[in-house]
C-alpha positions as CSV (number, residue, x, y, z in Angstrom):
1,X,11.1,90.8,50.5
2,X,12.3,88.9,47.2
3,X,9.6,86.0,46.7
4,X,11.5,82.5,46.6
5,X,11.7,80.9,43.1
6,X,10.2,77.4,42.8
7,X,11.7,74.9,40.6
8,X,10.7,75.3,36.9
9,X,8.8,78.6,37.8
10,X,9.4,81.7,35.3
11,X,10.7,83.5,38.8
12,X,13.6,81.3,38.2
13,X,14.1,82.2,34.7
14,X,14.0,85.9,35.2
15,X,16.8,85.4,38.0
16,X,19.5,83.7,36.0
17,X,20.0,86.5,33.5
18,X,20.7,89.2,36.6
19,X,22.8,87.2,38.4
20,X,24.9,86.6,35.3
21,X,25.0,90.1,35.0
22,X,26.0,90.7,38.5
23,X,28.5,88.4,38.2
24,X,30.0,90.1,35.2
25,X,30.0,93.2,36.6
26,X,32.2,92.0,39.6
27,X,34.9,90.7,37.3
28,X,35.1,93.8,35.1
29,X,35.2,95.7,38.7
30,X,37.9,93.2,39.8
31,X,40.0,93.0,36.5
32,X,39.0,96.0,34.2
33,X,40.6,99.4,33.8
34,X,39.8,100.5,37.1
35,X,42.0,97.9,38.9
36,X,45.6,98.5,39.6
37,X,48.2,97.2,36.8
38,X,49.2,93.7,38.7
39,X,45.9,92.7,40.5
40,X,45.0,90.3,38.0
41,X,47.2,87.4,38.3
42,X,46.9,86.6,35.0
43,X,48.2,90.1,34.0
44,X,50.9,90.9,36.1
45,X,52.6,94.6,36.1
46,X,56.0,94.4,34.3
47,X,58.9,95.7,36.1
48,X,62.5,97.0,35.3
49,X,64.3,95.1,38.0
50,X,66.8,96.8,40.2
51,X,69.7,94.7,40.1
52,X,73.3,93.7,42.1
53,X,75.8,91.8,40.2
54,X,78.9,89.6,41.4
55,X,81.8,88.3,40.4
56,X,81.3,85.3,41.9
57,X,80.3,82.2,39.8
58,X,77.0,80.5,41.6
59,X,76.5,76.7,41.1
60,X,72.7,76.7,40.2
61,X,71.4,75.0,43.4
62,X,69.8,76.2,46.6
63,X,71.1,79.1,48.4
64,X,70.3,81.0,51.3
65,X,69.3,84.8,51.5
66,X,70.2,86.9,54.4
67,X,67.0,89.5,54.5
68,X,70.0,91.6,55.9
69,X,71.7,91.7,52.4
70,X,73.3,89.1,50.4
71,X,73.3,85.6,51.6
72,X,75.7,82.7,51.6
73,X,75.7,80.1,48.3
74,X,77.4,77.2,46.3
75,X,79.8,78.4,43.7
76,X,80.7,76.2,40.5
77,X,83.6,75.4,42.2
78,X,82.3,73.5,45.0
79,X,83.0,75.6,47.6
80,X,80.8,77.5,50.3
81,X,80.7,81.9,49.3
82,X,79.2,84.8,51.8
83,X,78.2,87.6,49.8
84,X,77.5,91.1,50.9
85,X,74.5,93.5,49.8
86,X,76.8,94.8,47.4
87,X,77.4,90.8,45.7
88,X,81.1,91.5,47.0
89,X,82.5,88.2,48.7
90,X,82.6,88.4,52.5
91,X,85.0,85.8,55.0
92,X,83.8,82.4,55.4
93,X,85.9,79.9,56.7
94,X,85.6,76.6,58.4
95,X,86.3,76.7,62.2
96,X,89.5,75.5,63.5
97,X,87.8,73.4,66.2
98,X,86.1,71.1,63.4
99,X,87.3,68.2,63.0
100,X,85.9,66.7,59.2
101,X,86.8,68.6,56.3
102,X,84.4,70.4,54.4
103,X,84.7,68.8,51.2
104,X,82.4,70.0,47.9
105,X,79.4,72.1,48.6
106,X,76.1,71.0,47.4
107,X,73.7,73.5,48.5
108,X,72.9,75.7,51.7
109,X,69.9,76.0,53.2
110,X,68.1,78.5,55.6
111,X,67.8,77.3,59.3
112,X,67.0,80.9,60.9
113,X,66.8,84.8,60.1
114,X,70.9,85.1,59.7
115,X,71.6,81.3,60.0
116,X,72.3,78.6,57.0
117,X,72.6,74.7,57.2
118,X,75.6,74.1,54.1
119,X,75.7,70.7,52.9
120,X,78.6,68.8,51.5
121,X,79.5,65.8,50.1
122,X,81.4,65.1,53.3
123,X,78.7,66.3,56.1
124,X,76.6,69.3,57.4
125,X,77.9,73.0,58.8
126,X,76.0,75.5,60.4
127,X,76.9,78.9,59.0
128,X,77.5,81.4,61.4
129,X,78.7,84.8,60.5
130,X,82.0,83.9,59.1
131,X,82.3,80.6,60.3
132,X,81.3,76.9,59.3
133,X,81.0,74.5,62.1
134,X,80.0,71.1,62.5
135,X,76.9,70.5,64.2
136,X,77.0,68.1,67.5
137,X,74.2,66.4,65.5
138,X,76.2,66.3,62.6
139,X,77.2,62.5,62.2
140,X,73.0,61.5,62.5
141,X,72.2,62.7,58.9
142,X,74.1,62.0,56.4
143,X,73.6,63.9,52.6
144,X,70.8,64.3,50.4
145,X,68.9,67.4,52.4
146,X,65.7,67.8,50.6
147,X,64.2,71.0,52.6
148,X,64.3,73.0,55.5
149,X,61.6,74.9,57.0
150,X,61.5,76.9,60.1
151,X,57.7,77.5,62.2
152,X,56.2,80.0,63.9
153,X,56.8,78.5,66.8
154,X,60.6,78.5,66.7
155,X,61.2,74.9,65.8
156,X,63.8,74.0,62.4
157,X,62.7,71.3,60.4
158,X,65.3,69.4,57.7
159,X,63.7,66.9,55.8
160,X,65.7,64.7,54.9
161,X,65.6,60.8,52.8
162,X,66.1,58.7,55.9
163,X,62.7,60.8,57.3
164,X,61.5,64.2,59.0
165,X,64.1,65.9,62.1
166,X,63.0,69.0,63.9
167,X,65.9,70.9,65.9
168,X,64.3,72.4,69.1
169,X,66.5,73.1,72.1
170,X,69.9,72.2,70.2
171,X,68.5,68.6,70.1
172,X,67.7,66.7,66.7
173,X,64.9,64.6,67.0
174,X,62.6,62.2,64.3
175,X,59.5,62.6,63.6
176,X,57.8,59.8,63.4
177,X,54.6,58.4,62.4
178,X,53.0,55.2,63.9
179,X,56.6,54.5,65.0
180,X,58.3,54.5,61.6
181,X,60.3,58.0,59.9
182,X,58.5,60.0,57.4
183,X,60.3,59.4,54.7
184,X,59.7,60.0,51.0
185,X,59.3,64.0,51.5
186,X,59.7,65.6,48.0
187,X,58.9,69.4,49.4
188,X,58.2,71.0,52.5
189,X,57.4,74.8,53.7
190,X,55.9,76.4,57.1
191,X,53.1,77.9,56.9
192,X,49.9,78.3,58.6
193,X,47.5,74.9,58.7
194,X,44.3,74.9,57.9
195,X,42.7,75.9,61.6
196,X,45.4,78.7,62.1
197,X,47.6,77.0,64.1
198,X,51.9,77.3,62.9
199,X,51.9,74.4,60.3
200,X,55.0,72.3,58.7
201,X,53.3,71.2,54.9
202,X,55.0,68.7,52.9
203,X,54.4,66.6,50.0
204,X,55.1,62.6,50.6
205,X,53.8,59.8,48.4
206,X,51.3,62.0,46.5
207,X,49.6,63.1,49.4
208,X,49.5,66.7,51.2
209,X,49.9,66.6,55.1
210,X,50.4,69.5,57.5
211,X,52.0,68.9,60.9
212,X,51.0,70.7,64.0
213,X,51.7,71.2,67.8
214,X,48.7,69.9,69.6
215,X,50.7,70.6,72.8
216,X,54.3,71.8,73.7
217,X,56.7,68.9,72.3
218,X,53.6,66.8,70.8
219,X,53.1,66.8,66.7
220,X,50.3,65.9,64.8
221,X,50.4,64.9,61.0
222,X,47.2,65.8,59.4
223,X,45.7,65.5,55.8
224,X,44.9,68.8,54.2
225,X,41.6,69.3,52.3
226,X,43.8,70.9,48.9
227,X,41.3,70.4,46.2
228,X,43.7,67.9,44.4
229,X,42.1,66.0,41.4
230,X,43.1,62.5,40.2
231,X,46.7,62.4,39.0
232,X,47.4,65.8,39.7
233,X,50.6,65.9,42.0
234,X,52.4,68.3,44.3
235,X,55.8,70.0,43.1
236,X,56.6,72.1,45.4
237,X,55.1,73.5,48.4
238,X,55.9,77.9,49.2
239,X,55.0,79.8,53.0
240,X,54.5,83.4,53.2
241,X,54.7,84.5,56.7
242,X,52.0,86.7,58.8
243,X,52.1,90.1,58.8
244,X,50.6,92.7,61.3
245,X,47.0,91.3,61.8
246,X,47.4,89.2,58.7
247,X,47.9,85.1,58.8
248,X,50.5,83.6,56.4
249,X,49.8,81.8,53.6
250,X,50.4,78.5,51.8
251,X,51.3,78.2,48.1
252,X,51.2,74.9,45.8
253,X,52.6,74.3,42.8
254,X,51.2,70.7,41.1
255,X,51.2,69.5,37.8
256,X,49.2,71.3,36.5
257,X,48.5,74.7,38.5
258,X,49.2,77.0,41.3
259,X,47.1,77.1,44.7
260,X,46.8,79.2,47.3
261,X,45.1,78.4,50.6
262,X,44.7,81.6,53.0
263,X,41.9,82.3,55.4
264,X,39.4,82.5,52.5
265,X,40.2,78.8,51.7
266,X,41.5,77.4,48.8
267,X,41.7,79.3,45.2
268,X,43.8,78.6,41.8
269,X,46.2,81.4,40.7
270,X,46.0,82.1,37.4
271,X,49.6,82.9,36.4
272,X,50.7,83.2,32.2
273,X,52.7,80.1,32.7
274,X,53.0,77.0,35.0
275,X,56.1,77.2,37.0
276,X,58.3,75.4,37.1
277,X,59.9,76.8,41.2
278,X,58.4,78.8,43.5
279,X,59.6,80.0,46.7
280,X,58.4,82.3,48.9
281,X,60.4,84.3,51.9
282,X,58.6,86.8,54.3
283,X,55.6,88.4,52.4
284,X,57.4,88.3,48.9
285,X,56.5,84.9,46.6
286,X,58.4,84.7,43.5
287,X,57.8,82.0,40.7
288,X,60.1,81.0,37.8
289,X,58.3,80.1,34.3
290,X,61.0,79.0,31.8
291,X,63.2,82.4,32.0
292,X,60.4,84.3,32.9
293,X,60.1,85.7,36.8
294,X,56.9,86.4,38.5
295,X,56.6,88.1,41.9
296,X,53.8,88.8,44.3
297,X,53.7,91.1,47.6
298,X,51.4,89.9,49.9
299,X,50.6,93.2,51.8
300,X,49.4,95.3,48.6
301,X,48.2,92.2,46.7
302,X,49.9,93.0,43.4
303,X,52.0,90.5,41.1
304,X,54.8,91.8,39.1
305,X,56.6,89.9,36.0
306,X,60.2,91.1,35.9
307,X,62.2,92.7,33.0
308,X,65.4,93.7,31.8
309,X,67.4,90.7,32.9
310,X,70.4,89.1,30.9
311,X,69.6,86.7,28.3
312,X,70.3,82.6,29.6
313,X,68.7,80.0,31.6
314,X,67.0,81.5,34.4
315,X,67.0,79.5,37.9
316,X,65.5,80.7,41.3
317,X,68.3,80.0,43.9
318,X,67.0,82.0,47.2
319,X,64.9,84.8,48.1
320,X,64.5,86.8,51.2
321,X,61.8,88.9,53.4
322,X,62.7,91.6,51.4
323,X,61.7,91.0,48.6
324,X,65.1,90.4,46.9
325,X,65.7,87.3,44.8
326,X,69.3,85.7,44.0
327,X,69.3,84.3,40.5
328,X,71.7,82.3,38.2
329,X,71.4,83.7,34.4
330,X,72.9,81.7,32.4
331,X,76.7,82.1,33.4
332,X,76.1,85.1,35.4
333,X,74.4,85.4,39.3
334,X,72.5,88.7,40.5
335,X,70.4,89.5,43.2
336,X,66.8,90.9,41.9
337,X,64.0,93.2,43.5
338,X,61.2,95.7,42.3
339,X,62.8,98.6,43.7
340,X,66.0,99.6,45.6
341,X,64.3,98.1,49.2
342,X,66.3,99.3,52.1
343,X,67.6,96.6,54.7
344,X,67.3,96.5,57.9
345,X,70.0,95.4,61.1
346,X,69.2,94.6,64.7
347,X,65.8,93.5,63.8
348,X,64.4,90.8,61.5
349,X,61.1,89.7,60.4
350,X,58.8,87.9,62.5
351,X,60.9,88.9,66.0
352,X,60.3,89.1,69.2
353,X,61.3,91.8,70.9
354,X,61.6,92.1,74.5
355,X,64.4,95.0,74.7
356,X,63.6,98.7,75.9
357,X,65.9,99.5,73.7
358,X,67.5,98.4,70.1
359,X,70.8,99.5,67.9
360,X,68.1,99.8,64.5
361,X,70.2,100.9,61.5
362,X,68.9,100.9,57.3
363,X,71.3,99.6,55.1
364,X,71.0,100.8,51.3
365,X,72.1,98.7,48.3
366,X,73.9,100.1,45.9
367,X,72.5,102.3,43.0
368,X,71.5,105.6,43.6
369,X,71.7,107.1,46.7
370,X,67.8,108.2,48.0
371,X,67.4,111.8,49.1
372,X,66.1,110.8,52.2
373,X,65.8,108.2,54.3
374,X,62.9,107.4,56.8
375,X,61.6,105.0,59.9
376,X,58.0,104.6,60.4
377,X,56.6,103.0,63.2
378,X,52.8,103.1,64.7
379,X,52.0,106.8,62.5
380,X,55.5,108.5,63.8
381,X,58.4,109.0,61.1
382,X,61.8,109.6,61.8
383,X,64.1,110.7,59.1
384,X,67.3,108.6,59.5
385,X,70.9,110.9,58.6
386,X,73.7,108.7,56.6
387,X,76.1,106.9,57.2
388,X,74.8,105.6,60.0
389,X,71.1,105.5,59.3
390,X,70.5,104.8,62.5
391,X,66.5,104.8,64.0
392,X,67.7,106.1,67.3
393,X,70.3,108.7,66.0
394,X,73.7,108.8,67.8
395,X,74.8,109.7,71.2
396,X,75.9,112.9,72.7
397,X,79.3,111.9,71.7
398,X,78.5,112.3,68.3
399,X,79.6,108.8,67.1
400,X,78.2,106.1,69.1
401,X,74.6,104.6,67.8
402,X,71.8,105.1,69.6
403,X,69.2,102.7,71.0
404,X,65.8,103.8,69.9
405,X,63.0,102.8,73.0
406,X,60.1,100.7,72.2
407,X,58.5,101.2,75.9
408,X,55.9,103.2,74.1
409,X,54.4,100.4,72.2
410,X,52.0,98.2,73.3
411,X,52.6,94.7,73.9
412,X,51.7,92.7,70.3
413,X,51.5,92.8,67.1
414,X,53.9,95.8,65.3
415,X,55.6,96.6,61.7
416,X,58.4,99.4,61.1
417,X,58.9,100.4,57.9
418,X,62.1,101.9,56.3
419,X,61.5,104.2,53.4
420,X,63.7,105.6,50.9
421,X,62.6,108.8,48.9
422,X,64.4,109.6,45.7
423,X,64.5,112.7,44.1
424,X,62.3,111.9,41.3
425,X,59.1,111.4,43.6
426,X,59.5,107.8,44.0
427,X,59.6,105.5,47.0
428,X,61.0,102.2,48.0
429,X,60.0,100.4,51.3
430,X,60.6,97.9,53.3
431,X,57.8,96.4,56.1
432,X,59.2,94.2,59.0
433,X,56.4,93.1,61.3
434,X,57.3,92.3,64.6
435,X,55.7,91.1,67.8
436,X,56.8,93.5,71.2
437,X,56.3,91.5,74.2
438,X,58.5,92.8,77.0
439,X,58.6,90.7,80.5
440,X,57.3,91.8,83.3
441,X,60.1,90.6,85.8
442,X,64.0,91.5,86.0
443,X,66.2,88.0,85.4
444,X,69.1,86.9,86.7
445,X,72.2,85.1,86.2
446,X,72.1,82.3,88.9
447,X,68.2,81.7,88.6
448,X,67.4,82.2,84.8
449,X,70.5,82.3,82.6
450,X,72.7,80.1,84.4
451,X,70.6,76.9,83.8
452,X,70.9,77.9,79.8
453,X,74.6,78.1,79.9
454,X,74.5,74.8,81.6
455,X,71.9,72.9,78.8
456,X,72.9,75.0,75.7
457,X,76.0,76.6,75.5
458,X,78.5,74.8,78.0
459,X,79.4,71.8,75.7
460,X,81.5,74.6,73.6
461,X,81.6,77.8,75.4
462,X,84.1,76.6,78.0
463,X,87.8,76.8,78.6
464,X,89.4,74.9,75.6
465,X,86.0,74.3,73.9
466,X,85.2,75.2,70.5
467,X,84.3,78.5,71.2
468,X,84.8,81.9,73.1
469,X,84.8,80.6,77.1
470,X,81.6,81.7,78.9
471,X,81.7,79.8,81.7
472,X,81.6,82.0,84.5
473,X,79.2,85.4,85.5
474,X,81.9,87.3,85.1
475,X,82.7,85.9,81.4
476,X,79.0,86.3,80.7
477,X,78.4,89.6,81.6
478,X,81.8,90.8,80.0
479,X,80.2,89.5,76.9
480,X,76.6,90.1,77.2
481,X,76.3,92.4,74.1
482,X,77.9,89.8,71.5
483,X,75.9,86.8,73.5
484,X,72.6,89.3,73.2
485,X,72.9,89.8,69.9
486,X,74.1,86.5,68.5
487,X,70.6,84.6,70.2
488,X,68.4,87.7,69.0
489,X,69.4,86.9,65.6
490,X,69.3,83.5,65.9
491,X,72.9,82.7,65.0
492,X,73.5,80.7,68.4
493,X,73.8,78.0,69.9
494,X,75.9,76.5,67.9
495,X,73.6,73.4,67.7
496,X,70.1,75.1,66.6
497,X,68.5,78.0,68.1
498,X,67.0,78.4,72.0
499,X,63.1,78.5,71.7
500,X,61.6,82.2,72.1
501,X,61.3,82.0,76.4
502,X,65.5,81.6,76.1
503,X,65.8,84.1,73.9
504,X,63.8,86.5,75.8
505,X,65.2,85.8,78.8
506,X,68.4,86.7,77.6
507,X,67.6,89.5,76.0
508,X,65.9,91.1,79.2
509,X,68.6,89.9,81.4
510,X,71.3,91.9,79.2
511,X,69.3,95.3,78.8
512,X,68.4,95.5,82.6
513,X,71.7,95.3,83.7
514,X,73.2,91.6,83.6
515,X,72.5,91.0,87.0
516,X,74.2,88.3,89.0
């Protein structure tokens, strides 16, 4: 046993050099030659960015990047444009039932995995695949959106000059503090609160706060223990979502530094330069400092610095969960990533899976085709053949995509990986955490689905309404697969996503035979 030192005793003097030597050894091990390149944020590993260019001229305003590829952006001429994975233009039009003209697009914001909120000088519109649809709560909010976020409990949030609003259950509600709206929010992001609950972080009046649900539908606004110095202000927030067995993280860009909060607490991240922009999506963080771009992979815990970009002023437009960022460089628009990572359709990051089987496909970005594409789940690897790259393969007819069964999985968190392997021995990987939670009962239309239809769908999906008529059991059954995909991907209902239980009920109803 080491003797306990006394103040002023020689023992203390002998211990201090030893402690300093041990600390020096730890730092050398962490940042020395044996550490992987990029493990020190002050020395990010340079990488030649994989690039996809688009002929569209995009405005230097916030955009929406879809994790399955492409996204929705504002053009330099004030139009809304939908881009594919290869940068080509896809269909996007105002819905014929809209009562207001679109006007000039100012920005687009993320609402769900595949849905965006488009702000124009004449109001707000929801982007659903190829349509721009007026939400029923359109007139409640005017223009001037500050930020949007989607918390882990499934609620979508909008920070606006008139307050903080939540969309849940198709209802837009204002969150108030002591009876007053939360005005003055300057930045916002979803990340776990300091006690691990699903949280919404925001900066207001020079202070950092977090909203948490203390009970279903009941929210608290808390202060935080962020170590902000006197005069230090918050410029931007970013959130990283949870991985399998790994909690999410909150990132704070202040006037003097970058702060990170994870399960170990707060720490300062010593990047080579102070960023002006900070964006988080999935398990990836992007930071722009002047014309330099840094990225952080929370799964590998490695930093990178993008090289080989065109010359010109750089603006980060959007980022997605695959590790891709959309940029405007000078007058040129492009998407970049560290590797040509494959994308996934049929599932999204953090998805609640209740179906016994899903049609899951890999989508490859443009460029050199890989030698092979593989799905990995629970230690099992399945090779997927092109051009369909279906996880479940094909049915006996050789054409129909076959659903992959998840029934062998234990309920809980899992990670699906898609890996492209190239002739030169390199790999590009997409990792997708998800939750598998099969329902124990078989839902019926009359007991479980009809109440959802009447509460959330009937306002649009009736004869003569804005959408496809779905006012009977027969119509729901004949359109079951379309409905299932729309609610699973959080594209419908058009006035905001269902809660997780509603989504799970519809998925289980479809997968169990769409019973009356």
